[in-house]
Biopython code that builds the backbone (N, CA, C, O; Angstrom):
import numpy as np
from Bio.PDB.StructureBuilder import StructureBuilder

atoms = [
    (1, "MET", "N", (7.424, -26.711, 3.577)),
    (1, "MET", "CA", (7.551, -25.357, 4.102)),
    (1, "MET", "C", (6.533, -24.454, 3.405)),
    (1, "MET", "O", (6.418, -24.461, 2.180)),
    (2, "GLU", "N", (5.812, -23.693, 4.188)),
    (2, "GLU", "CA", (4.788, -22.796, 3.654)),
    (2, "GLU", "C", (5.405, -21.456, 3.278)),
    (2, "GLU", "O", (6.199, -20.895, 4.033)),
    (3, "THR", "N", (5.040, -20.954, 2.120)),
    (3, "THR", "CA", (5.515, -19.651, 1.681)),
    (3, "THR", "C", (4.619, -18.573, 2.275)),
    (3, "THR", "O", (3.394, -18.653, 2.190)),
    (4, "ILE", "N", (5.241, -17.567, 2.877)),
    (4, "ILE", "CA", (4.511, -16.450, 3.476)),
    (4, "ILE", "C", (4.539, -15.296, 2.479)),
    (4, "ILE", "O", (5.605, -14.907, 2.002)),
    (5, "THR", "N", (3.364, -14.752, 2.166)),
    (5, "THR", "CA", (3.299, -13.647, 1.207)),
    (5, "THR", "C", (2.303, -12.588, 1.663)),
    (5, "THR", "O", (1.518, -12.798, 2.588)),
    (6, "ASN", "N", (2.358, -11.465, 0.998)),
    (6, "ASN", "CA", (1.368, -10.399, 1.174)),
    (6, "ASN", "C", (0.471, -10.313, -0.053)),
    (6, "ASN", "O", (-0.174, -9.289, -0.273)),
    (7, "LYS", "N", (0.420, -11.379, -0.859)),
    (7, "LYS", "CA", (-0.374, -11.367, -2.090)),
    (7, "LYS", "C", (-1.874, -11.299, -1.819)),
    (7, "LYS", "O", (-2.637, -10.881, -2.689)),
    (8, "GLU", "N", (-2.303, -11.699, -0.633)),
    (8, "GLU", "CA", (-3.728, -11.703, -0.304)),
    (8, "GLU", "C", (-4.225, -10.358, 0.223)),
    (8, "GLU", "O", (-5.381, -10.247, 0.631)),
    (9, "VAL", "N", (-3.377, -9.350, 0.218)),
    (9, "VAL", "CA", (-3.772, -8.024, 0.702)),
    (9, "VAL", "C", (-4.853, -7.458, -0.219)),
    (9, "VAL", "O", (-4.725, -7.491, -1.443)),
    (10, "ASN", "N", (-5.908, -6.944, 0.387)),
    (10, "ASN", "CA", (-6.981, -6.291, -0.355)),
    (10, "ASN", "C", (-6.684, -4.789, -0.385)),
    (10, "ASN", "O", (-6.587, -4.150, 0.663)),
    (11, "VAL", "N", (-6.542, -4.238, -1.577)),
    (11, "VAL", "CA", (-6.267, -2.807, -1.746)),
    (11, "VAL", "C", (-7.517, -2.158, -2.332)),
    (11, "VAL", "O", (-7.946, -2.497, -3.434)),
    (12, "ARG", "N", (-8.100, -1.217, -1.578)),
    (12, "ARG", "CA", (-9.332, -0.561, -2.014)),
    (12, "ARG", "C", (-9.133, 0.951, -2.057)),
    (12, "ARG", "O", (-8.812, 1.573, -1.044)),
    (13, "LEU", "N", (-9.326, 1.529, -3.230)),
    (13, "LEU", "CA", (-9.186, 2.971, -3.420)),
    (13, "LEU", "C", (-10.564, 3.615, -3.406)),
    (13, "LEU", "O", (-11.453, 3.220, -4.161)),
    (14, "ASP", "N", (-10.735, 4.610, -2.543)),
    (14, "ASP", "CA", (-11.978, 5.382, -2.500)),
    (14, "ASP", "C", (-11.714, 6.708, -3.211)),
    (14, "ASP", "O", (-11.114, 7.618, -2.638)),
    (15, "ASN", "N", (-12.168, 6.814, -4.471)),
    (15, "ASN", "CA", (-11.918, 8.015, -5.269)),
    (15, "ASN", "C", (-12.618, 9.247, -4.723)),
    (15, "ASN", "O", (-12.148, 10.363, -4.943)),
    (16, "GLU", "N", (-13.726, 9.074, -4.020)),
    (16, "GLU", "CA", (-14.454, 10.223, -3.472)),
    (16, "GLU", "C", (-13.729, 10.829, -2.276)),
    (16, "GLU", "O", (-13.643, 12.051, -2.156)),
    (17, "LYS", "N", (-13.209, 9.984, -1.396)),
    (17, "LYS", "CA", (-12.541, 10.458, -0.183)),
    (17, "LYS", "C", (-11.043, 10.652, -0.355)),
    (17, "LYS", "O", (-10.406, 11.349, 0.435)),
    (18, "GLY", "N", (-10.483, 10.035, -1.389)),
    (18, "GLY", "CA", (-9.042, 10.131, -1.603)),
    (18, "GLY", "C", (-8.259, 9.289, -0.612)),
    (18, "GLY", "O", (-7.181, 9.682, -0.167)),
    (19, "THR", "N", (-8.806, 8.123, -0.268)),
    (19, "THR", "CA", (-8.119, 7.238, 0.671)),
    (19, "THR", "C", (-7.869, 5.876, 0.041)),
    (19, "THR", "O", (-8.606, 5.420, -0.833)),
    (20, "LEU", "N", (-6.825, 5.257, 0.508)),
    (20, "LEU", "CA", (-6.455, 3.913, 0.090)),
    (20, "LEU", "C", (-6.497, 3.047, 1.337)),
    (20, "LEU", "O", (-5.811, 3.332, 2.318)),
    (21, "CYS", "N", (-7.302, 1.987, 1.303)),
    (21, "CYS", "CA", (-7.449, 1.114, 2.465)),
    (21, "CYS", "C", (-6.848, -0.250, 2.140)),
    (21, "CYS", "O", (-7.210, -0.880, 1.147)),
    (22, "LEU", "N", (-5.934, -0.692, 2.982)),
    (22, "LEU", "CA", (-5.285, -1.994, 2.828)),
    (22, "LEU", "C", (-5.741, -2.890, 3.963)),
    (22, "LEU", "O", (-5.667, -2.504, 5.129)),
    (23, "THR", "N", (-6.211, -4.082, 3.633)),
    (23, "THR", "CA", (-6.595, -5.045, 4.661)),
    (23, "THR", "C", (-5.912, -6.374, 4.368)),
    (23, "THR", "O", (-5.605, -6.691, 3.219)),
    (24, "GLY", "N", (-5.680, -7.141, 5.422)),
    (24, "GLY", "CA", (-5.049, -8.443, 5.285)),
    (24, "GLY", "C", (-3.531, -8.401, 5.259)),
    (24, "GLY", "O", (-2.890, -9.367, 4.846)),
    (25, "LEU", "N", (-2.950, -7.288, 5.698)),
    (25, "LEU", "CA", (-1.485, -7.175, 5.741)),
    (25, "LEU", "C", (-0.899, -8.076, 6.824)),
    (25, "LEU", "O", (-1.508, -8.269, 7.877)),
    (26, "LEU", "N", (0.272, -8.617, 6.563)),
    (26, "LEU", "CA", (0.999, -9.336, 7.600)),
    (26, "LEU", "C", (1.519, -8.323, 8.612)),
    (26, "LEU", "O", (1.940, -7.230, 8.233)),
    (27, "ALA", "N", (1.496, -8.670, 9.884)),
    (27, "ALA", "CA", (2.040, -7.782, 10.920)),
    (27, "ALA", "C", (3.512, -7.521, 10.624)),
    (27, "ALA", "O", (4.258, -8.441, 10.288)),
    (28, "GLY", "N", (3.921, -6.280, 10.750)),
    (28, "GLY", "CA", (5.308, -5.909, 10.508)),
    (28, "GLY", "C", (5.616, -5.544, 9.069)),
    (28, "GLY", "O", (6.773, -5.297, 8.729)),
    (29, "THR", "N", (4.602, -5.507, 8.216)),
    (29, "THR", "CA", (4.806, -5.124, 6.817)),
    (29, "THR", "C", (5.097, -3.629, 6.727)),
    (29, "THR", "O", (4.430, -2.819, 7.371)),
    (30, "MET", "N", (6.090, -3.275, 5.931)),
    (30, "MET", "CA", (6.406, -1.870, 5.675)),
    (30, "MET", "C", (5.702, -1.489, 4.377)),
    (30, "MET", "O", (5.783, -2.216, 3.386)),
    (31, "VAL", "N", (5.010, -0.350, 4.381)),
    (31, "VAL", "CA", (4.232, 0.080, 3.219)),
    (31, "VAL", "C", (4.756, 1.436, 2.752)),
    (31, "VAL", "O", (4.883, 2.377, 3.536)),
    (32, "PHE", "N", (5.056, 1.512, 1.455)),
    (32, "PHE", "CA", (5.597, 2.731, 0.866)),
    (32, "PHE", "C", (4.728, 3.137, -0.317)),
    (32, "PHE", "O", (4.357, 2.299, -1.139)),
    (33, "LEU", "N", (4.407, 4.426, -0.401)),
    (33, "LEU", "CA", (3.615, 4.960, -1.501)),
    (33, "LEU", "C", (4.489, 5.927, -2.303)),
    (33, "LEU", "O", (5.002, 6.910, -1.768)),
    (34, "TYR", "N", (4.647, 5.626, -3.606)),
    (34, "TYR", "CA", (5.448, 6.462, -4.500)),
    (34, "TYR", "C", (4.549, 7.044, -5.584)),
    (34, "TYR", "O", (3.575, 6.416, -5.999)),
    (35, "ASP", "N", (4.889, 8.259, -6.043)),
    (35, "ASP", "CA", (4.158, 8.804, -7.181)),
    (35, "ASP", "C", (4.778, 8.266, -8.467)),
    (35, "ASP", "O", (5.738, 7.497, -8.424)),
    (36, "SER", "N", (4.229, 8.671, -9.611)),
    (36, "SER", "CA", (4.686, 8.133, -10.891)),
    (36, "SER", "C", (6.110, 8.565, -11.251)),
    (36, "SER", "O", (6.724, 7.994, -12.152)),
    (37, "GLN", "N", (6.632, 9.569, -10.549)),
    (37, "GLN", "CA", (8.004, 10.024, -10.781)),
    (37, "GLN", "C", (9.006, 9.313, -9.864)),
    (37, "GLN", "O", (10.210, 9.557, -9.943)),
    (38, "GLY", "N", (8.500, 8.435, -9.000)),
    (38, "GLY", "CA", (9.370, 7.692, -8.088)),
    (38, "GLY", "C", (9.637, 8.396, -6.770)),
    (38, "GLY", "O", (10.473, 7.945, -5.987)),
    (39, "GLU", "N", (8.940, 9.496, -6.511)),
    (39, "GLU", "CA", (9.124, 10.238, -5.258)),
    (39, "GLU", "C", (8.290, 9.589, -4.152)),
    (39, "GLU", "O", (7.099, 9.330, -4.328)),
    (40, "LEU", "N", (8.928, 9.335, -3.024)),
    (40, "LEU", "CA", (8.238, 8.751, -1.881)),
    (40, "LEU", "C", (7.247, 9.759, -1.316)),
    (40, "LEU", "O", (7.624, 10.873, -0.953)),
    (41, "LYS", "N", (5.972, 9.364, -1.242)),
    (41, "LYS", "CA", (4.924, 10.242, -0.729)),
    (41, "LYS", "C", (4.530, 9.900, 0.696)),
    (41, "LYS", "O", (4.155, 10.785, 1.465)),
    (42, "GLU", "N", (4.610, 8.622, 1.057)),
    (42, "GLU", "CA", (4.255, 8.206, 2.419)),
    (42, "GLU", "C", (4.929, 6.878, 2.728)),
    (42, "GLU", "O", (5.081, 6.019, 1.860)),
    (43, "ALA", "N", (5.330, 6.733, 3.988)),
    (43, "ALA", "CA", (5.916, 5.474, 4.449)),
    (43, "ALA", "C", (5.310, 5.123, 5.796)),
    (43, "ALA", "O", (5.257, 5.954, 6.702)),
    (44, "ASN", "N", (4.857, 3.891, 5.919)),
    (44, "ASN", "CA", (4.325, 3.375, 7.180)),
    (44, "ASN", "C", (5.165, 2.160, 7.521)),
    (44, "ASN", "O", (5.093, 1.132, 6.846)),
    (45, "ILE", "N", (5.963, 2.282, 8.571)),
    (45, "ILE", "CA", (6.967, 1.252, 8.815)),
    (45, "ILE", "C", (6.669, 0.353, 10.005)),
    (45, "ILE", "O", (6.759, -0.867, 9.865)),
    (46, "ASN", "N", (6.328, 0.875, 11.134)),
    (46, "ASN", "CA", (6.170, 0.029, 12.316)),
    (46, "ASN", "C", (4.729, -0.008, 12.786)),
    (46, "ASN", "O", (4.334, 0.764, 13.660)),
    (47, "PHE", "N", (3.952, -0.898, 12.212)),
    (47, "PHE", "CA", (2.583, -1.048, 12.684)),
    (47, "PHE", "C", (2.274, -2.532, 12.803)),
    (47, "PHE", "O", (2.857, -3.352, 12.094)),
    (48, "ALA", "N", (1.355, -2.875, 13.701)),
    (48, "ALA", "CA", (1.067, -4.279, 14.001)),
    (48, "ALA", "C", (-0.288, -4.745, 13.489)),
    (48, "ALA", "O", (-0.552, -5.947, 13.453)),
    (49, "LEU", "N", (-1.144, -3.821, 13.094)),
    (49, "LEU", "CA", (-2.491, -4.207, 12.659)),
    (49, "LEU", "C", (-2.506, -4.650, 11.200)),
    (49, "LEU", "O", (-1.679, -4.190, 10.413)),
    (50, "PRO", "N", (-3.437, -5.540, 10.820)),
    (50, "PRO", "CA", (-3.534, -5.973, 9.425)),
    (50, "PRO", "C", (-4.302, -4.992, 8.551)),
    (50, "PRO", "O", (-4.649, -5.314, 7.415)),
    (51, "LEU", "N", (-4.573, -3.788, 9.077)),
    (51, "LEU", "CA", (-5.362, -2.775, 8.371)),
    (51, "LEU", "C", (-4.596, -1.459, 8.356)),
    (51, "LEU", "O", (-4.017, -1.054, 9.364)),
    (52, "LEU", "N", (-4.599, -0.800, 7.209)),
    (52, "LEU", "CA", (-3.934, 0.492, 7.088)),
    (52, "LEU", "C", (-4.730, 1.364, 6.122)),
    (52, "LEU", "O", (-5.136, 0.902, 5.056)),
    (53, "THR", "N", (-4.953, 2.623, 6.494)),
    (53, "THR", "CA", (-5.611, 3.590, 5.614)),
    (53, "THR", "C", (-4.638, 4.727, 5.346)),
    (53, "THR", "O", (-4.032, 5.269, 6.270)),
    (54, "MET", "N", (-4.496, 5.082, 4.074)),
    (54, "MET", "CA", (-3.573, 6.147, 3.666)),
    (54, "MET", "C", (-4.341, 7.206, 2.884)),
    (54, "MET", "O", (-5.241, 6.886, 2.107)),
    (55, "GLU", "N", (-3.978, 8.473, 3.096)),
    (55, "GLU", "CA", (-4.532, 9.577, 2.327)),
    (55, "GLU", "C", (-3.722, 9.713, 1.035)),
    (55, "GLU", "O", (-2.491, 9.697, 1.059)),
    (56, "ILE", "N", (-4.422, 9.846, -0.084)),
    (56, "ILE", "CA", (-3.751, 10.044, -1.363)),
    (56, "ILE", "C", (-3.626, 11.552, -1.580)),
    (56, "ILE", "O", (-4.638, 12.252, -1.573)),
    (57, "PRO", "N", (-2.401, 12.073, -1.775)),
    (57, "PRO", "CA", (-2.191, 13.521, -1.803)),
    (57, "PRO", "C", (-2.850, 14.268, -2.965)),
    (57, "PRO", "O", (-3.325, 15.387, -2.775)),
    (58, "GLN", "N", (-2.888, 13.682, -4.152)),
    (58, "GLN", "CA", (-3.472, 14.363, -5.312)),
    (58, "GLN", "C", (-3.729, 13.353, -6.410)),
    (58, "GLN", "O", (-3.309, 12.199, -6.315)),
    (59, "GLN", "N", (-4.421, 13.786, -7.454)),
    (59, "GLN", "CA", (-4.705, 12.897, -8.575)),
    (59, "GLN", "C", (-3.409, 12.436, -9.225)),
    (59, "GLN", "O", (-2.415, 13.161, -9.249)),
    (60, "GLY", "N", (-3.439, 11.215, -9.752)),
    (60, "GLY", "CA", (-2.262, 10.719, -10.455)),
    (60, "GLY", "C", (-2.105, 9.221, -10.321)),
    (60, "GLY", "O", (-2.952, 8.539, -9.745)),
    (61, "THR", "N", (-1.015, 8.722, -10.861)),
    (61, "THR", "CA", (-0.694, 7.306, -10.800)),
    (61, "THR", "C", (0.307, 7.081, -9.686)),
    (61, "THR", "O", (1.251, 7.854, -9.523)),
    (62, "TYR", "N", (0.101, 6.027, -8.923)),
    (62, "TYR", "CA", (0.941, 5.724, -7.766)),
    (62, "TYR", "C", (1.376, 4.265, -7.783)),
    (62, "TYR", "O", (0.745, 3.407, -8.401)),
    (63, "VAL", "N", (2.469, 4.020, -7.087)),
    (63, "VAL", "CA", (2.966, 2.663, -6.893)),
    (63, "VAL", "C", (3.009, 2.406, -5.393)),
    (63, "VAL", "O", (3.578, 3.183, -4.626)),
    (64, "LEU", "N", (2.400, 1.306, -4.997)),
    (64, "LEU", "CA", (2.347, 0.895, -3.599)),
    (64, "LEU", "C", (3.281, -0.300, -3.436)),
    (64, "LEU", "O", (3.138, -1.302, -4.137)),
    (65, "VAL", "N", (4.234, -0.198, -2.514)),
    (65, "VAL", "CA", (5.178, -1.286, -2.264)),
    (65, "VAL", "C", (4.983, -1.767, -0.833)),
    (65, "VAL", "O", (5.062, -0.989, 0.117)),
    (66, "MET", "N", (4.725, -3.074, -0.696)),
    (66, "MET", "CA", (4.559, -3.686, 0.620)),
    (66, "MET", "C", (5.731, -4.645, 0.829)),
    (66, "MET", "O", (5.926, -5.586, 0.060)),
    (67, "SER", "N", (6.494, -4.392, 1.867)),
    (67, "SER", "CA", (7.693, -5.178, 2.116)),
    (67, "SER", "C", (7.661, -5.753, 3.534)),
    (67, "SER", "O", (7.348, -5.054, 4.497)),
    (68, "HIS", "N", (7.988, -7.028, 3.636)),
    (68, "HIS", "CA", (8.021, -7.730, 4.921)),
    (68, "HIS", "C", (9.336, -8.498, 4.979)),
    (68, "HIS", "O", (9.765, -9.043, 3.963)),
    (69, "PRO", "N", (9.992, -8.557, 6.148)),
    (69, "PRO", "CA", (11.295, -9.233, 6.242)),
    (69, "PRO", "C", (11.280, -10.697, 5.799)),
    (69, "PRO", "O", (12.313, -11.219, 5.379)),
    (70, "ASN", "N", (10.133, -11.367, 5.883)),
    (70, "ASN", "CA", (10.067, -12.798, 5.550)),
    (70, "ASN", "C", (9.416, -13.085, 4.200)),
    (70, "ASN", "O", (9.104, -14.239, 3.909)),
    (71, "CYS", "N", (9.203, -12.059, 3.363)),
    (71, "CYS", "CA", (8.483, -12.244, 2.097)),
    (71, "CYS", "C", (9.162, -11.488, 0.961)),
    (71, "CYS", "O", (10.000, -10.610, 1.165)),
    (72, "GLN", "N", (8.757, -11.876, -0.243)),
    (72, "GLN", "CA", (9.099, -11.080, -1.427)),
    (72, "GLN", "C", (8.259, -9.803, -1.370)),
    (72, "GLN", "O", (7.117, -9.843, -0.914)),
    (73, "PRO", "N", (8.802, -8.678, -1.823)),
    (73, "PRO", "CA", (7.997, -7.448, -1.863)),
    (73, "PRO", "C", (6.793, -7.618, -2.797)),
    (73, "PRO", "O", (6.878, -8.295, -3.821)),
    (74, "GLU", "N", (5.689, -7.002, -2.431)),
    (74, "GLU", "CA", (4.467, -7.015, -3.243)),
    (74, "GLU", "C", (4.280, -5.588, -3.756)),
    (74, "GLU", "O", (4.332, -4.636, -2.978)),
    (75, "VAL", "N", (4.061, -5.439, -5.064)),
    (75, "VAL", "CA", (3.949, -4.118, -5.686)),
    (75, "VAL", "C", (2.611, -4.014, -6.400)),
    (75, "VAL", "O", (2.223, -4.918, -7.140)),
    (76, "ARG", "N", (1.906, -2.906, -6.174)),
    (76, "ARG", "CA", (0.629, -2.642, -6.850)),
    (76, "ARG", "C", (0.673, -1.238, -7.427)),
    (76, "ARG", "O", (1.208, -0.317, -6.809)),
    (77, "ARG", "N", (0.114, -1.086, -8.602)),
    (77, "ARG", "CA", (0.032, 0.226, -9.254)),
    (77, "ARG", "C", (-1.441, 0.601, -9.375)),
    (77, "ARG", "O", (-2.278, -0.244, -9.693)),
    (78, "PHE", "N", (-1.753, 1.872, -9.121)),
    (78, "PHE", "CA", (-3.141, 2.326, -9.233)),
    (78, "PHE", "C", (-3.170, 3.793, -9.637)),
    (78, "PHE", "O", (-2.181, 4.511, -9.491)),
    (79, "THR", "N", (-4.314, 4.226, -10.145)),
    (79, "THR", "CA", (-4.516, 5.620, -10.546)),
    (79, "THR", "C", (-5.639, 6.214, -9.723)),
    (79, "THR", "O", (-6.733, 5.655, -9.638)),
    (80, "TYR", "N", (-5.351, 7.363, -9.117)),
    (80, "TYR", "CA", (-6.354, 8.094, -8.339)),
    (80, "TYR", "C", (-6.876, 9.221, -9.224)),
    (80, "TYR", "O", (-6.123, 10.114, -9.614)),
    (81, "SER", "N", (-8.179, 9.173, -9.541)),
    (81, "SER", "CA", (-8.756, 10.170, -10.450)),
    (81, "SER", "C", (-9.440, 11.316, -9.698)),
    (81, "SER", "O", (-9.753, 12.344, -10.299)),
    (82, "GLY", "N", (-9.672, 11.153, -8.406)),
    (82, "GLY", "CA", (-10.253, 12.237, -7.616)),
    (82, "GLY", "C", (-11.656, 12.639, -8.029)),
    (82, "GLY", "O", (-11.986, 13.825, -8.042)),
    (83, "ILE", "N", (-12.473, 11.670, -8.362)),
    (83, "ILE", "CA", (-13.848, 11.963, -8.801)),
    (83, "ILE", "C", (-14.640, 12.573, -7.664)),
    (83, "ILE", "O", (-15.818, 12.890, -7.833)),
]
sb = StructureBuilder()
sb.init_structure("model")
sb.init_model(0)
sb.init_chain("A")
sb.init_seg("    ")
for serial, (resi, resn, name, xyz) in enumerate(atoms, 1):
    if name == "N":
        sb.init_residue(resn, " ", resi, " ")
    sb.init_atom(name, np.array(xyz, "f"), 0.0, 1.0, " ", f" {name:<3s}", serial, name[0])
structure = sb.get_structure()
């Protein structure tokens, strides 16, 4: 049996534009962006494309959670410096 994961997702932060680009997502993945205080900043729940671009609201540290019904959640932490 093959394990299905979102570990191969490419997460690219553009500090100049303030965008986060995710590629290689499994269809049906739910993506949640939290700030360092645990407050939900953005949620993308029903999308079918393997590509997602999110606007980062302000400088700071964020946690990105990618959840799919058939996988373990994948969590990434990053800092947006707003250069």
